[in-house]
matplotlib code that plots the C-alpha trace (Angstrom):
import matplotlib.pyplot as plt

x = [-44.9, -43.9, -44.3, -42.0, -44.2, -43.8, -45.2, -45.7, -44.9, -46.4, -49.6, -49.5, -49.2, -45.9, -46.9, -50.5, -49.4, -46.0, -44.8, -48.4, -49.5, -46.3, -46.1, -49.7, -48.5, -45.6, -46.9, -43.8, -45.1, -47.8, -48.5, -49.2, -49.3, -50.2, -48.8, -49.4, -49.4, -53.0, -54.7, -57.4, -54.9, -53.7, -57.3, -58.2, -55.3, -57.0, -59.9, -58.8, -56.4, -58.3, -55.6, -53.2, -53.9, -53.7, -51.5, -50.3, -46.9, -43.8, -42.3, -45.2, -44.5, -40.7, -41.3, -43.3, -40.9, -42.9, -42.2, -39.0, -39.0, -40.6, -40.8, -40.7, -42.8, -42.8, -41.5, -37.7, -37.2, -38.4, -36.4, -33.2, -34.9, -37.3, -34.6, -32.1, -34.7, -35.9, -32.4, -31.5, -34.9, -33.3, -35.3, -34.9, -35.3, -36.7, -36.8, -37.8, -35.8, -33.6, -32.1, -32.4, -33.0, -29.3, -26.1, -25.5, -28.4, -27.9, -24.4, -26.0, -28.1, -25.5, -23.5, -26.3, -26.8, -23.1, -23.5, -26.7, -26.1, -29.7, -30.5, -31.0, -31.9, -32.7, -35.9, -33.6, -36.3, -34.8, -32.2, -34.8, -36.1, -35.7, -34.6, -32.1, -30.5, -30.8, -28.5, -25.8, -25.5, -24.9, -22.4, -20.7, -20.1, -18.3, -20.6, -20.5, -16.8, -15.6, -18.5, -17.0, -19.9, -23.5, -26.2, -29.2, -32.4, -35.4, -37.1, -41.1, -43.5, -45.3, -44.8, -44.1, -45.8, -47.9, -46.5, -46.4, -46.4, -44.0, -42.3, -41.4, -40.1, -36.1, -36.6, -38.8, -37.9, -34.1, -34.4, -36.6, -36.4, -32.6, -33.6, -36.9, -36.3, -32.7, -31.8, -33.4, -31.8, -28.3, -28.6, -29.4, -26.2, -24.2, -25.7, -25.2, -21.5, -20.6, -20.8, -17.8, -16.2, -17.9, -14.6, -16.0, -19.4, -20.4, -24.1, -26.6, -30.2, -32.8, -35.9, -37.9, -41.6, -43.2, -42.4, -45.7, -47.9, -50.9, -50.5, -48.7, -50.1, -50.5, -52.6, -52.8, -50.6, -50.2, -49.6, -51.5, -53.5, -51.4, -51.0, -51.8, -50.0, -47.2, -43.3, -41.6, -37.9, -36.4, -35.0, -37.5, -34.4, -30.8, -28.0, -24.7, -22.0, -20.0, -16.5, -15.9, -13.2, -15.4, -17.7, -18.3, -22.2, -24.2, -27.3, -30.4, -33.4, -36.7, -40.1, -41.5, -39.8, -41.1, -40.9, -44.1, -42.0, -41.0, -37.6, -37.0, -33.9, -30.4, -27.8, -24.8, -22.0, -19.6, -16.6, -18.2, -21.9, -24.6, -27.5, -30.5, -32.8, -36.2, -36.8, -39.7, -39.9, -37.4, -34.1, -32.5, -29.0, -26.9, -23.6, -21.7, -21.0, -19.6, -19.3, -22.9, -24.5, -27.0, -29.9, -31.3, -34.7, -35.2, -38.7, -40.2, -42.5, -41.1, -41.7, -43.2, -39.9, -41.5, -42.7, -39.1, -37.6, -39.9, -39.3, -35.5, -36.0, -37.5, -35.0, -32.1, -33.4, -33.2, -30.0, -27.8, -26.7, -26.6, -28.5, -27.3, -30.0, -28.0, -27.3, -23.3, -23.8, -26.6, -24.3, -22.5, -25.3, -26.4, -22.8, -23.2, -26.4, -24.8, -21.9, -24.2, -25.9, -23.1, -21.6, -25.1, -24.8, -20.9, -21.3, -18.2, -17.0, -16.7, -14.8, -16.7]
y = [-257.0, -255.0, -251.4, -248.5, -246.5, -243.0, -239.7, -236.1, -233.3, -230.1, -230.5, -227.4, -226.5, -228.5, -231.5, -231.3, -231.0, -233.0, -235.3, -236.7, -237.7, -238.9, -241.2, -242.4, -243.6, -245.6, -248.9, -249.7, -247.0, -246.5, -243.1, -243.6, -240.0, -236.7, -234.2, -230.5, -227.8, -226.9, -230.3, -229.6, -229.3, -232.9, -234.0, -232.9, -234.9, -238.1, -237.8, -236.8, -239.6, -242.2, -243.1, -242.1, -240.6, -236.7, -235.9, -232.4, -233.2, -234.7, -235.9, -238.4, -239.4, -239.9, -241.9, -244.4, -247.5, -248.4, -245.3, -245.9, -242.3, -238.5, -235.9, -232.4, -229.9, -227.0, -223.5, -223.3, -222.3, -225.9, -228.0, -228.5, -228.9, -231.8, -233.3, -233.5, -235.2, -237.6, -238.8, -239.1, -241.3, -243.7, -242.3, -241.3, -237.7, -236.1, -232.4, -229.7, -227.1, -225.1, -227.5, -224.9, -221.2, -220.6, -222.2, -222.8, -225.0, -226.5, -227.8, -229.5, -231.4, -232.6, -233.1, -235.3, -237.4, -238.3, -239.2, -241.3, -243.0, -242.3, -240.8, -236.8, -235.7, -232.1, -231.2, -229.8, -231.6, -230.5, -233.0, -235.1, -233.5, -234.4, -231.7, -230.7, -234.5, -234.4, -230.9, -232.6, -235.2, -233.1, -230.8, -234.4, -235.0, -232.3, -231.1, -227.7, -227.5, -225.8, -224.1, -221.1, -218.7, -219.7, -216.7, -217.3, -215.3, -215.9, -212.6, -211.9, -209.0, -209.0, -212.6, -211.8, -215.1, -214.3, -210.8, -210.2, -213.6, -216.7, -216.2, -212.6, -213.0, -213.5, -215.4, -218.1, -218.1, -216.8, -214.5, -214.1, -214.8, -216.2, -218.7, -219.2, -219.4, -218.8, -222.0, -224.2, -222.3, -222.2, -225.8, -226.8, -224.9, -226.7, -229.8, -229.7, -228.4, -231.0, -229.2, -226.9, -225.4, -222.1, -219.7, -216.1, -214.3, -210.4, -209.3, -206.5, -207.4, -204.9, -204.6, -201.8, -203.4, -205.3, -202.7, -200.8, -204.0, -202.1, -200.5, -203.3, -203.7, -207.4, -209.7, -212.9, -214.1, -217.5, -218.4, -215.1, -212.8, -210.2, -209.5, -205.9, -205.9, -208.3, -208.2, -207.8, -207.8, -209.9, -209.3, -208.7, -208.7, -209.5, -209.3, -211.0, -213.0, -216.1, -217.3, -221.1, -223.4, -223.8, -221.4, -218.0, -217.6, -214.2, -214.0, -211.6, -212.9, -210.9, -211.9, -208.4, -205.8, -202.8, -204.9, -206.6, -210.1, -213.2, -214.3, -217.8, -219.3, -220.4, -220.1, -222.2, -220.9, -223.0, -222.4, -225.3, -224.3, -223.1, -224.1, -221.9, -223.9, -222.6, -223.2, -225.8, -226.5, -227.3, -226.1, -225.1, -225.7, -223.1, -223.8, -223.8, -226.2, -226.1, -222.4, -221.9, -221.1, -223.8, -224.1, -227.2, -227.2, -230.2, -231.0, -234.2, -236.0, -235.6, -237.6, -236.2, -235.0, -234.8, -238.7, -239.4, -237.5, -239.6, -242.8, -242.2, -241.6, -245.0, -246.5, -245.3, -246.1, -249.9, -249.5, -247.4, -245.2, -241.5, -239.4, -236.4, -234.6, -235.5, -233.1, -233.4, -232.3, -229.6, -227.8, -226.5, -224.4, -223.6, -222.0, -220.4, -218.7, -217.9, -215.8, -213.9, -212.6, -211.8, -210.1, -208.0, -207.4, -206.1, -204.6, -206.4, -209.5, -212.4, -215.5, -219.0]
z = [122.5, 125.2, 124.5, 125.6, 128.3, 127.8, 129.4, 128.1, 130.2, 129.3, 126.8, 124.8, 121.3, 120.4, 122.4, 120.9, 117.4, 117.2, 119.9, 121.0, 117.4, 116.4, 119.7, 118.8, 115.6, 116.7, 117.6, 119.7, 122.4, 124.9, 126.5, 130.1, 131.3, 130.4, 132.7, 132.9, 135.7, 134.3, 134.5, 132.5, 129.7, 130.6, 130.8, 127.3, 125.9, 127.7, 126.2, 122.9, 122.7, 124.5, 126.7, 129.6, 132.9, 133.5, 136.4, 137.6, 139.1, 137.0, 140.0, 140.0, 136.5, 136.9, 140.1, 138.1, 137.4, 134.7, 132.7, 130.1, 128.5, 128.5, 126.4, 127.6, 126.1, 129.0, 128.7, 128.6, 132.2, 133.1, 130.8, 132.4, 136.0, 134.7, 132.5, 135.4, 137.7, 134.8, 133.9, 137.5, 138.1, 135.1, 132.2, 128.8, 127.8, 124.4, 125.2, 123.3, 121.8, 123.0, 125.5, 128.2, 128.6, 129.2, 128.3, 132.3, 132.4, 129.2, 130.5, 133.7, 131.5, 129.5, 132.8, 134.1, 131.0, 131.0, 135.1, 134.5, 131.2, 129.7, 126.3, 126.4, 123.0, 122.2, 119.7, 117.0, 114.7, 111.2, 111.6, 110.9, 107.9, 104.6, 102.8, 105.5, 105.1, 101.3, 101.6, 104.3, 101.7, 98.9, 101.1, 102.3, 98.6, 97.9, 95.0, 96.7, 97.1, 100.0, 102.0, 103.0, 104.1, 105.2, 105.3, 107.9, 107.4, 110.0, 109.4, 109.5, 109.6, 112.8, 114.2, 118.1, 119.8, 123.0, 123.5, 127.2, 128.2, 128.4, 125.1, 125.6, 129.2, 129.9, 133.0, 131.3, 127.6, 128.0, 124.9, 121.8, 118.2, 118.3, 120.9, 119.7, 115.7, 115.5, 117.2, 114.3, 111.8, 113.4, 114.1, 110.3, 109.5, 112.3, 111.2, 107.6, 107.7, 110.2, 113.4, 113.1, 116.0, 116.9, 117.4, 117.8, 117.8, 117.1, 117.6, 118.2, 119.5, 119.2, 121.3, 119.5, 118.0, 121.1, 123.8, 123.8, 124.1, 124.1, 120.8, 118.8, 115.6, 114.4, 112.4, 114.2, 117.3, 118.0, 121.9, 122.5, 122.5, 124.2, 128.1, 128.2, 131.7, 130.9, 130.3, 127.2, 127.8, 125.0, 121.5, 118.5, 116.1, 116.0, 113.3, 113.8, 112.6, 113.7, 113.1, 112.9, 112.0, 109.1, 107.3, 108.6, 109.4, 109.2, 110.2, 110.3, 112.6, 113.3, 115.0, 114.1, 111.4, 109.4, 106.1, 105.1, 103.8, 105.3, 104.4, 105.9, 103.9, 104.4, 101.8, 101.8, 99.6, 98.1, 95.9, 93.2, 94.1, 96.3, 97.9, 99.0, 101.6, 102.0, 105.4, 105.8, 101.9, 99.1, 98.0, 95.1, 94.0, 91.7, 90.0, 86.4, 84.0, 80.3, 80.5, 81.6, 84.7, 86.0, 88.5, 89.9, 92.0, 94.0, 95.1, 96.1, 98.9, 102.6, 105.4, 108.6, 110.8, 113.5, 113.4, 112.1, 115.3, 117.9, 115.9, 116.1, 119.7, 120.5, 118.1, 120.1, 123.5, 121.9, 120.3, 122.4, 119.7, 120.3, 117.7, 115.9, 117.9, 121.3, 124.1, 123.3, 120.0, 120.4, 123.3, 120.3, 119.3, 122.8, 123.3, 120.0, 121.1, 124.5, 122.7, 120.3, 123.4, 125.2, 122.3, 121.9, 125.4, 125.6, 122.3, 121.3, 119.5, 122.3, 121.9, 122.4]

ax = plt.figure().add_subplot(projection="3d")
ax.plot(x, y, z, "-o")
ax.set_aspect("equal")
plt.show()
């Protein structure tokens, strides 16, 4: 059997914890290149996984005619540059979320996919999450009735990643907690509700707790430690509302808040019943029957959503079928986040 030849560009946390292990478990795939601007990180992947070649320049990867597809696991500001070049070179692309660090760049990616007729999927991995797909099936069946409001909470105590580094610089990340965490939560909402058309957005963002980098108090920091002379010009919190041609979406998000609780959930409020999805875990359905209030807890063994995503990516290359994570769908969430940021900047409601 001829295996699909793939390359992983960017050998940091998400590549090492998700993309590479999933490719290694797919019997139809062979990793040919590990690429990173820090060559030693790519070399560690070659040593760890016992395959592939470590390279510094992604252009070497996409110019190789053997390569069928790539995963882009770089900082956000590199996504569109690498994706457009790879599509032009005839490669299929799986790009980590968000599609790009701003809407303009995401649209360039979409246009390149349409022009070069290759797959471009975005790493909104929850579309391959068992809990999320069960919720979508319940909503699609009509069990909840009309979904008129969805409340989204992605709030944590002190969880700013790599304070002062790439995650907290607008020129690299494009934003803070909304584009980092919110993109996943909002994508779950859009997917489960049938990708309703966003109409208007109103939001305020806050950059309050990370400004004084040297005196920021925390217990642990992934992507850290802090860069004392680094840059922090993104939001650590956001509150907002989005009107769609379906449900109203209200949201509260915070990388950091002076409330010592993590509140990571989505409430789907319907006229017949409602569901609370605990992000990354199980869900509960609330309703009424025969004059009684009901509560159903759904718990089950779950498959690895990253493995599902990688397997689906390879599958869609074979079949030519667009996945729910295709850029044409994901661009809706990109427009939604862009509107929330524009509203916060102008301090007024904006059209999408």
